[in-house]
C-alpha positions as CSV (number, residue, x, y, z in Angstrom):
1,M,-9.5,-35.2,-23.6
2,E,-8.4,-33.2,-26.3
3,E,-10.4,-30.2,-24.8
4,F,-8.6,-30.8,-21.2
5,K,-5.8,-28.5,-21.8
6,K,-8.0,-25.6,-23.0
7,S,-10.3,-25.8,-20.1
8,I,-7.7,-25.4,-17.5
9,L,-6.3,-22.4,-19.5
10,A,-9.5,-21.1,-19.6
11,L,-10.1,-21.4,-15.6
12,V,-6.7,-20.1,-15.0
13,I,-7.5,-17.0,-17.1
14,E,-11.1,-16.5,-15.3
15,T,-9.3,-17.0,-11.9
16,S,-6.7,-14.5,-12.4
17,S,-9.3,-11.5,-14.0
18,N,-12.8,-12.4,-12.0
19,L,-13.6,-12.6,-8.7
20,P,-16.5,-15.3,-7.2
21,E,-20.3,-14.2,-6.9
22,D,-20.0,-15.0,-2.8
23,V,-16.7,-12.2,-2.4
24,R,-18.4,-9.7,-4.7
25,R,-21.6,-10.3,-2.8
26,S,-19.2,-9.4,0.9
27,L,-17.1,-6.7,-0.9
28,R,-20.1,-5.2,-2.0
29,S,-21.7,-5.2,1.7
30,T,-18.1,-4.0,3.1
31,M,-18.6,-0.9,0.3
32,D,-21.9,-0.1,2.0
33,G,-21.4,-0.1,5.4
34,E,-18.0,1.7,5.5
35,T,-18.1,5.3,6.4
36,A,-18.5,7.7,3.2
37,G,-15.3,10.0,2.7
38,S,-12.8,8.0,4.5
39,Q,-9.6,6.7,3.7
40,S,-11.3,3.4,3.5
41,A,-14.1,4.3,1.4
42,L,-11.7,5.6,-0.8
43,A,-9.4,2.0,-1.1
44,L,-12.8,0.5,-1.4
45,D,-14.0,2.6,-4.5
46,T,-10.8,2.2,-6.3
47,I,-10.8,-1.5,-5.6
48,A,-14.4,-1.6,-7.4
49,L,-13.0,-0.2,-10.3
50,N,-10.3,-2.2,-10.6
51,I,-12.6,-5.1,-10.5
52,D,-14.6,-4.1,-13.2
53,M,-11.4,-3.3,-15.3
54,A,-10.2,-6.4,-14.7
55,C,-13.1,-8.4,-15.5
56,D,-14.1,-6.1,-18.4
57,T,-10.3,-6.7,-20.4
58,S,-9.8,-10.3,-19.1
59,A,-6.6,-8.8,-17.3
60,P,-4.9,-10.3,-13.9
61,L,-7.0,-8.3,-10.9
62,C,-3.4,-8.6,-9.1
63,Q,-0.2,-8.3,-10.4
64,D,0.7,-10.9,-7.6
65,T,-1.3,-13.9,-9.2
66,G,0.6,-16.1,-6.5
67,T,1.3,-19.7,-6.8
68,P,-1.5,-21.6,-8.4
69,T,-3.1,-24.0,-6.1
70,F,-5.3,-27.1,-7.7
71,E,-7.9,-29.2,-5.9
72,I,-8.8,-31.9,-8.5
73,K,-11.3,-34.9,-7.9
74,T,-11.0,-37.5,-10.7
75,P,-13.0,-40.9,-11.5
76,V,-10.8,-44.0,-10.3
77,G,-8.6,-45.0,-13.0
78,A,-8.3,-41.5,-14.6
79,N,-4.5,-40.8,-15.5
80,Q,-3.4,-38.2,-13.1
81,M,0.3,-38.3,-14.9
82,V,-1.0,-37.2,-18.2
83,M,-3.4,-34.4,-16.3
84,K,-0.2,-32.8,-14.3
85,Q,1.3,-32.3,-17.9
86,W,-1.5,-30.5,-19.4
87,I,-1.9,-28.6,-16.4
88,R,1.7,-27.4,-16.6
89,D,1.3,-26.6,-20.3
90,A,-1.9,-24.7,-19.1
91,I,0.4,-22.6,-16.3
92,A,2.9,-22.0,-19.1
93,E,0.6,-20.6,-21.7
94,A,-1.0,-18.4,-19.5
95,T,1.9,-16.9,-18.2
96,R,3.1,-16.4,-21.9
97,L,-0.2,-14.5,-22.4
98,G,0.2,-12.3,-19.6
99,H,-2.6,-13.6,-17.4
100,L,-0.2,-15.0,-14.8
101,R,3.2,-13.3,-13.6
102,P,6.2,-15.4,-13.7
103,N,6.3,-16.3,-9.9
104,A,8.5,-19.6,-9.7
105,V,11.9,-18.5,-8.5
106,D,14.8,-21.2,-7.9
107,S,15.2,-21.0,-3.9
108,L,19.1,-21.6,-4.4
109,T,19.9,-19.6,-7.5
110,G,17.6,-16.9,-7.3
111,K,16.6,-17.3,-10.9
112,N,13.1,-17.0,-12.3
113,S,11.8,-20.1,-14.6
114,G,9.7,-17.5,-16.5
115,N,6.9,-19.8,-17.0
116,N,5.6,-20.1,-13.2
117,L,6.9,-24.0,-13.9
118,G,9.7,-25.6,-11.4
119,E,10.1,-27.8,-8.3
120,G,6.9,-27.6,-6.2
121,T,4.9,-25.1,-8.3
122,P,2.0,-25.2,-9.5
123,V,0.8,-26.9,-6.4
124,M,-1.7,-29.8,-7.7
125,H,-3.7,-31.7,-5.1
126,F,-5.6,-35.3,-6.7
127,D,-8.4,-37.0,-4.9
128,Q,-10.5,-39.3,-6.0
129,W,-14.6,-39.9,-6.4
130,E,-17.1,-41.7,-7.6
131,A,-18.8,-39.4,-10.5
132,D,-17.8,-41.5,-13.0
133,G,-18.3,-38.9,-15.7
134,E,-17.0,-35.7,-14.1
135,I,-13.7,-34.3,-13.0
136,E,-13.7,-31.5,-11.0
137,V,-10.9,-28.6,-10.5
138,R,-10.8,-25.7,-8.3
139,L,-8.1,-23.5,-8.2
140,L,-6.9,-21.0,-5.9
141,L,-4.5,-18.0,-6.6
142,K,-3.4,-16.5,-3.8
143,G,-0.6,-13.9,-3.5
144,G,2.8,-13.7,-1.6
145,G,1.3,-10.4,0.2
146,C,-1.5,-12.4,2.1
147,E,0.5,-15.5,2.1
148,N,3.5,-14.2,4.2
149,K,0.6,-13.2,6.7
150,N,-0.2,-16.8,7.7
151,I,0.8,-17.9,10.7
152,Q,0.9,-21.2,12.9
153,Y,0.2,-21.0,16.6
154,S,1.3,-24.2,19.3
155,L,-0.9,-24.0,22.3
156,P,-0.4,-23.0,25.0
157,A,1.3,-19.6,24.0
158,E,1.5,-16.2,25.4
159,L,0.3,-13.8,22.7
160,P,0.9,-9.6,23.0
161,E,-2.1,-8.1,24.4
162,L,-4.3,-11.2,24.8
163,G,-2.4,-13.2,27.5
164,R,-2.3,-17.3,27.5
165,A,-3.9,-19.3,25.1
166,D,-4.6,-22.1,26.5
167,R,-5.3,-25.6,24.3
168,N,-9.3,-25.1,24.3
169,L,-11.5,-22.9,22.5
170,D,-11.0,-19.8,24.6
171,G,-7.4,-20.5,23.5
172,V,-8.5,-20.9,19.7
173,R,-10.2,-17.5,19.6
174,K,-7.3,-15.6,20.9
175,C,-4.7,-17.0,17.9
176,I,-7.4,-16.0,15.3
177,L,-8.0,-12.6,16.4
178,H,-4.3,-12.2,17.0
179,A,-3.7,-13.6,13.1
180,V,-5.9,-11.1,12.0
181,Y,-4.3,-8.2,14.1
182,Q,-0.7,-9.0,12.8
183,A,-2.0,-8.9,9.5
184,Q,-2.4,-5.3,9.8
185,G,-3.0,-4.0,6.1
186,Q,-0.2,-5.8,5.1
187,G,-2.6,-8.7,3.6
188,C,-4.6,-6.0,1.3
189,S,-7.7,-6.0,4.0
190,T,-10.2,-6.2,4.1
191,G,-9.8,-10.0,3.4
192,A,-10.9,-13.5,4.6
193,I,-9.1,-16.4,6.8
194,G,-9.1,-20.1,6.7
195,V,-8.2,-22.0,10.0
196,A,-7.2,-25.1,10.9
197,I,-7.6,-26.8,14.2
198,G,-5.1,-29.5,15.4
199,G,-3.1,-31.9,12.3
200,D,0.6,-31.4,12.6
201,R,2.3,-28.5,11.4
202,A,2.5,-29.4,7.3
203,S,-1.4,-30.8,7.5
204,G,-2.2,-27.5,9.3
205,Y,-1.1,-25.3,7.1
206,A,-2.9,-27.4,3.9
207,F,-6.1,-27.7,5.9
208,A,-6.3,-24.1,6.7
209,K,-5.7,-23.3,2.8
210,Q,-8.4,-25.7,2.3
211,Q,-11.2,-23.8,3.9
212,L,-10.7,-21.0,1.7
213,F,-12.3,-23.3,-1.1
214,R,-15.7,-22.9,1.0
215,T,-18.1,-20.0,-0.2
216,L,-18.5,-17.1,2.5
217,D,-21.9,-17.4,2.7
218,D,-21.9,-21.6,3.8
219,I,-22.8,-22.8,7.3
220,N,-20.4,-24.8,9.1
221,P,-22.0,-28.2,9.8
222,N,-20.2,-28.4,13.1
223,P,-22.3,-26.1,15.4
224,E,-19.4,-25.2,17.5
225,L,-17.4,-24.5,14.3
226,A,-20.3,-22.2,13.4
227,K,-20.5,-20.2,16.3
228,L,-16.7,-19.6,16.2
229,E,-16.7,-18.4,12.9
230,E,-19.8,-16.1,13.7
231,Y,-17.7,-14.7,16.7
232,V,-14.3,-14.2,14.9
233,L,-15.9,-12.4,12.0
234,D,-18.0,-10.0,14.4
235,R,-15.2,-9.0,16.8
236,A,-12.3,-8.8,14.3
237,N,-14.4,-5.9,12.4
238,T,-14.3,-4.2,15.9
239,L,-10.4,-4.1,15.6
240,G,-10.2,-0.6,13.5
241,I,-7.7,-2.0,11.1
242,G,-10.2,-1.2,8.3
243,T,-9.5,-1.3,4.4
244,M,-5.7,-1.3,3.8
245,G,-5.1,-0.6,7.4
246,F,-6.2,2.8,6.8
247,G,-8.7,2.3,9.6
248,G,-12.3,1.5,9.0
249,K,-15.4,-0.5,10.0
250,A,-14.4,-3.9,8.1
251,T,-11.2,-5.6,8.8
252,L,-12.7,-9.2,7.7
253,F,-15.5,-10.6,5.6
254,G,-15.2,-14.2,5.9
255,C,-13.8,-17.0,8.6
256,K,-13.8,-20.6,7.7
257,V,-12.8,-23.2,10.2
258,G,-11.9,-26.7,10.3
259,S,-10.7,-29.2,12.6
260,Y,-8.4,-32.2,12.7
261,H,-7.4,-34.9,15.1
262,R,-4.1,-33.8,16.7
263,L,-0.8,-35.7,18.6
264,P,-1.5,-35.6,22.4
265,A,1.6,-33.4,22.7
266,S,0.6,-31.1,20.1
267,F,-2.1,-28.3,19.7
268,F,-1.8,-26.1,16.3
269,V,-4.2,-23.5,15.3
270,T,-3.2,-22.2,12.0
271,V,-4.4,-19.5,9.9
272,A,-4.2,-18.9,5.9
273,Y,-5.0,-15.3,5.2
274,D,-6.5,-14.1,2.1
275,C,-6.8,-10.7,0.6
276,W,-9.8,-8.9,-0.9
277,A,-8.5,-10.0,-4.5
278,F,-10.0,-13.3,-3.2
279,R,-9.2,-15.3,-6.7
280,R,-10.9,-19.2,-6.4
281,L,-12.8,-20.5,-9.2
282,G,-13.8,-23.8,-10.4
283,V,-14.8,-25.9,-13.1
284,V,-16.3,-29.6,-13.7
285,L,-15.3,-31.1,-16.9
286,D,-16.8,-33.7,-18.9
287,S,-14.5,-36.8,-17.9
288,R,-14.6,-38.2,-21.8
289,T,-13.9,-34.8,-23.4
290,G,-12.3,-32.3,-20.8
291,A,-14.7,-29.9,-22.1
292,I,-16.1,-27.5,-19.2
293,T,-20.0,-28.7,-18.5
294,R,-20.5,-25.9,-15.7
295,W,-18.5,-23.1,-13.6
296,L,-18.3,-23.4,-9.6
297,Y,-18.5,-20.2,-7.6
298,K,-20.0,-18.4,-10.6
299,G,-23.5,-18.7,-12.2
300,D,-24.4,-18.1,-15.9
301,T,-25.2,-14.2,-16.0
302,P,-22.3,-11.7,-16.1
303,A,-21.1,-10.3,-12.8
304,V,-22.9,-7.3,-11.5
305,R,-20.9,-4.3,-11.7
306,M,-19.0,-3.1,-8.5
307,A,-18.3,0.2,-9.2
308,R,-20.7,3.0,-8.0
309,S,-19.2,5.5,-11.2
310,E,-16.7,5.0,-13.9
311,H,-14.5,7.1,-12.5
312,L,-12.7,7.6,-8.9
313,P,-14.9,10.2,-6.9
314,L,-12.5,13.0,-6.0
315,T,-13.3,15.8,-3.8
316,G,-11.2,18.5,-5.0
317,R,-8.9,18.4,-2.3
318,E,-6.5,16.1,-3.9
319,L,-2.8,17.3,-4.1
320,R,-1.5,17.4,-7.9
321,L,2.4,17.1,-8.1
322,R,4.8,16.3,-10.7
323,L,7.9,14.2,-10.1
324,P,10.5,15.0,-9.4
325,L,9.8,16.9,-6.4
326,S,11.7,19.2,-4.0
327,E,12.4,18.7,0.0
328,G,10.3,21.6,0.4
329,Q,7.1,20.1,-1.3
330,V,7.7,17.1,0.4
331,R,7.7,18.3,3.7
332,A,4.6,20.3,3.1
333,L,2.7,16.9,3.0
334,K,0.7,15.4,6.0
335,V,-0.3,11.9,7.0
336,G,-4.0,11.7,5.1
337,D,-3.3,13.7,2.4
338,V,-4.4,12.1,-1.3
339,V,-2.0,13.0,-4.0
340,L,-2.3,12.5,-8.1
341,L,1.2,11.9,-9.0
342,S,2.7,12.7,-12.5
343,G,5.9,12.3,-13.9
344,P,8.7,9.7,-13.9
345,M,9.0,6.9,-11.5
346,H,10.8,4.1,-10.9
347,T,9.8,0.2,-9.7
348,G,12.0,-1.7,-7.1
349,R,11.2,-4.7,-5.0
350,D,13.3,-6.8,-3.1
351,V,16.2,-7.8,-5.1
352,L,16.9,-4.3,-6.7
353,H,17.0,-2.7,-3.2
354,H,19.5,-5.3,-1.9
355,Y,21.5,-4.3,-5.4
356,L,21.4,-1.0,-4.5
357,Q,23.1,-0.8,-1.1
358,T,26.5,-1.7,-2.8
359,H,25.8,-0.4,-6.3
360,E,25.0,2.8,-8.3
361,A,21.2,3.1,-9.5
362,P,21.1,3.4,-13.7
363,V,19.0,6.4,-13.5
364,D,18.9,9.7,-11.2
365,L,16.4,8.9,-8.5
366,N,17.3,12.1,-6.7
367,G,14.0,14.1,-6.1
368,G,12.5,10.9,-7.5
369,A,9.8,7.9,-6.6
370,I,10.5,4.2,-6.2
371,Y,7.3,2.0,-6.4
372,H,7.5,-1.0,-4.6
373,C,5.8,-3.1,-7.8
374,G,6.4,-6.5,-9.7
375,P,4.4,-5.9,-12.8
376,V,3.0,-8.4,-15.3
377,A,5.2,-7.6,-18.2
378,L,4.6,-8.3,-22.1
379,K,7.0,-7.5,-25.1
380,Q,5.8,-7.0,-28.6
381,G,8.4,-6.7,-31.1
382,D,11.0,-4.2,-29.1
383,R,8.7,-2.4,-26.8
384,W,7.6,-3.3,-23.4
385,S,4.0,-3.1,-22.1
386,L,2.5,-3.6,-18.4
387,N,-0.3,-5.7,-18.1
388,A,-0.8,-5.5,-14.0
389,A,1.0,-2.8,-11.7
390,G,-0.4,-2.8,-8.5
391,P,1.8,-2.1,-5.2
392,T,3.7,-4.8,-3.3
393,T,3.9,-5.0,0.4
394,S,6.8,-2.9,1.4
395,S,7.4,-4.3,5.0
396,R,10.1,-6.4,2.9
397,E,12.0,-3.3,2.0
398,E,12.6,-2.1,5.8
399,P,16.2,-3.4,6.1
400,Y,17.2,-1.5,2.9
401,Q,14.9,1.4,2.2
402,A,16.3,4.0,4.5
403,E,20.0,3.6,3.3
404,V,18.1,4.1,-0.4
405,I,16.6,7.1,0.8
406,R,19.8,8.9,2.1
407,K,22.1,7.4,-1.0
408,F,20.0,8.7,-3.6
409,G,18.2,11.7,-2.7
410,L,14.4,9.9,-3.3
411,R,11.2,11.9,-1.9
412,V,8.8,9.3,-2.6
413,V,8.7,5.9,-1.5
414,I,5.2,4.2,-2.7
415,G,3.9,0.8,-1.8
416,K,1.3,-0.7,0.5
417,G,1.2,-1.7,4.4
418,G,3.3,0.8,5.5
419,M,7.1,0.7,6.8
420,G,8.8,0.7,10.1
421,V,11.1,2.9,12.2
422,K,14.2,2.7,10.3
423,T,12.4,4.1,7.3
424,L,10.1,6.6,9.4
425,A,13.4,8.3,10.8
426,A,14.8,8.4,7.4
427,L,12.0,10.2,6.1
428,K,11.9,12.7,9.0
429,E,15.8,13.3,8.5
430,C,15.9,13.6,5.1
431,G,12.5,15.5,3.9
432,A,10.8,12.4,2.4
433,V,7.1,10.7,2.4
434,Y,5.9,7.1,2.2
435,L,2.7,6.9,0.1
436,N,0.2,4.0,0.2
437,A,-1.2,2.9,-2.9
438,I,-4.0,0.3,-3.2
439,G,-3.0,-2.9,-2.8
440,G,-4.6,-5.4,-5.3
441,A,-5.6,-2.3,-7.8
442,A,-3.4,-3.9,-10.5
443,Q,-5.3,-2.8,-13.5
444,Y,-6.5,0.6,-12.0
445,Y,-3.0,1.6,-11.8
446,T,-1.8,0.1,-15.1
447,K,-4.4,2.8,-16.3
448,C,-2.4,5.4,-14.8
449,I,0.7,4.6,-16.8
450,S,1.2,6.8,-19.9
451,A,4.4,4.9,-20.7
452,V,7.1,2.3,-20.4
453,D,10.1,4.3,-20.9
454,G,12.7,1.2,-20.3
455,V,14.0,-1.3,-18.1
456,D,17.0,-2.2,-16.4
457,F,17.9,-5.7,-14.6
458,L,16.1,-8.0,-16.5
459,E,18.2,-10.6,-15.6
460,F,16.4,-10.3,-11.7
461,G,13.4,-11.6,-13.4
462,I,10.2,-9.5,-14.5
463,P,8.4,-9.2,-11.4
464,E,12.5,-7.9,-9.8
465,A,13.3,-5.6,-12.5
466,M,13.6,-1.6,-12.4
467,W,11.3,-0.7,-14.8
468,H,11.5,3.1,-15.6
469,I,7.6,4.4,-16.3
470,T,5.6,7.4,-16.7
471,V,2.4,7.8,-14.5
472,Q,-0.6,10.4,-14.7
473,D,-2.5,11.0,-12.0
474,F,-1.3,8.4,-10.0
475,P,-3.5,8.4,-6.7
476,A,-2.1,7.5,-3.1
477,I,-2.5,8.3,0.4
478,V,0.4,9.7,2.5
479,T,0.5,7.5,5.2
480,M,4.3,8.3,6.7
481,D,5.3,12.0,6.6
482,A,8.6,13.8,7.1
483,G,7.1,15.1,10.2
484,G,8.1,11.7,12.0
485,N,4.2,10.8,11.9
486,S,2.8,7.3,10.7
487,L,-0.8,6.3,10.0
488,H,0.3,2.7,9.9
489,A,1.8,3.2,14.0
490,E,-1.7,4.8,14.7
491,V,-3.9,2.0,13.7
492,E,-1.5,-0.4,15.2
493,K,-1.7,0.9,18.7
494,L,-5.4,1.5,18.2
495,S,-6.2,-2.1,17.0
496,A,-3.8,-3.3,20.2
497,S,-5.9,-1.6,22.7
498,R,-9.2,-3.4,21.2
499,L,-7.7,-6.7,20.8
500,A,-7.0,-6.2,24.8
501,E,-10.6,-5.0,25.1
502,L,-11.5,-8.3,23.3
503,S,-9.4,-10.6,25.3
504,A,-11.0,-9.4,29.1
505,A,-14.2,-10.0,27.5
506,L,-13.5,-13.4,26.7
């Protein structure tokens, strides 16, 4: 099968850069239904532009290309050991070419393997079928932001705003709605969920993720589960969480539920959350040659354009700011303001924030901005370029961010999903601001980077290194200001009250 590895490489590249047709239709419907001029509408317009950019250039939709998860069906007698090695080779090559970010980190040493290979990654699930002439390979790329919002419930349980969830369908409904609520904007909503009822703890998570391989517009063959899917999809969109957690009409565009038998002593409900960048494609291969005979989840015609225009629609009310900023400039910003940043910026994630607690920064951060971002980076000769550079979930930096703001005189923190009370207090005390960029919009933000000025701490791995960049008209929304106001806290409070209303109606 001389073509097998080439086919897998093509599948990885296409999955990283192109959304399946059912996801595109759902996002288009979400865009058409959102309130024009709202923060959620601006986020959706940015997402649409990003989808077109990634598709046009075969570049990653989101810089977090996740852990590759393969579902593979082979004829009886196929050599799965050889296939595993060819898949590993294709993953390493896709990483070298910049289509995947190196995401495999040794949990004991903290060292990044650099090629997405390691113990337990990539994930491969093999099964046999009776289609003698064909091999089916499906791939899901699910990033850490939405993976961190996966959740499992053991019933009976007491749930905030919902009360007791018992071992019945009513209890299952409560669990699923709570799963959507707890994700807020941190999982890059609007998104989709896969749900497993029953099983054990391990099989529940695996089965929940398998539901994400279903198309969003299919109908569950089990009538009870079909009704449950419809109910959750309808009610979740009344919570008011909206795209990126900005508030809005659409929080969820897909809900797929499966059911396993369980032990009498256990009743688990497991939810796998996926973001708008729902990267899931598949191929059918000729079992003799390994060549692609057809694609799954997409047709033969080019993908329909998602963006309404070639540029992000601006209102003229946006605030153009040049870094570094003074305290007075920052204190004048209010929640809801849209800013366009230009000037020097520095990336920083978990490892860097931990490091800065006890060390000095290699550059002057006074008045500056830290961008929660782990890019896809490529080196050509002595020069680096960033191939994808969207924001990561900021809540992971909550234990460190306040101290970093105070220690280094930061004025701007940029990420997605918002931060907590410790950071909010430091913003108010020091005169700093949190800006929410659009999660997953890795290509759009890459085009805002005019130069890569350098990098420190490459020993942390490419995603965790401190990249020094210059940006031009980098758009973001003020969601936490120096006056102590937080859009994230407001949306969470509103969605909690609506969740309680749904509970009363159950």
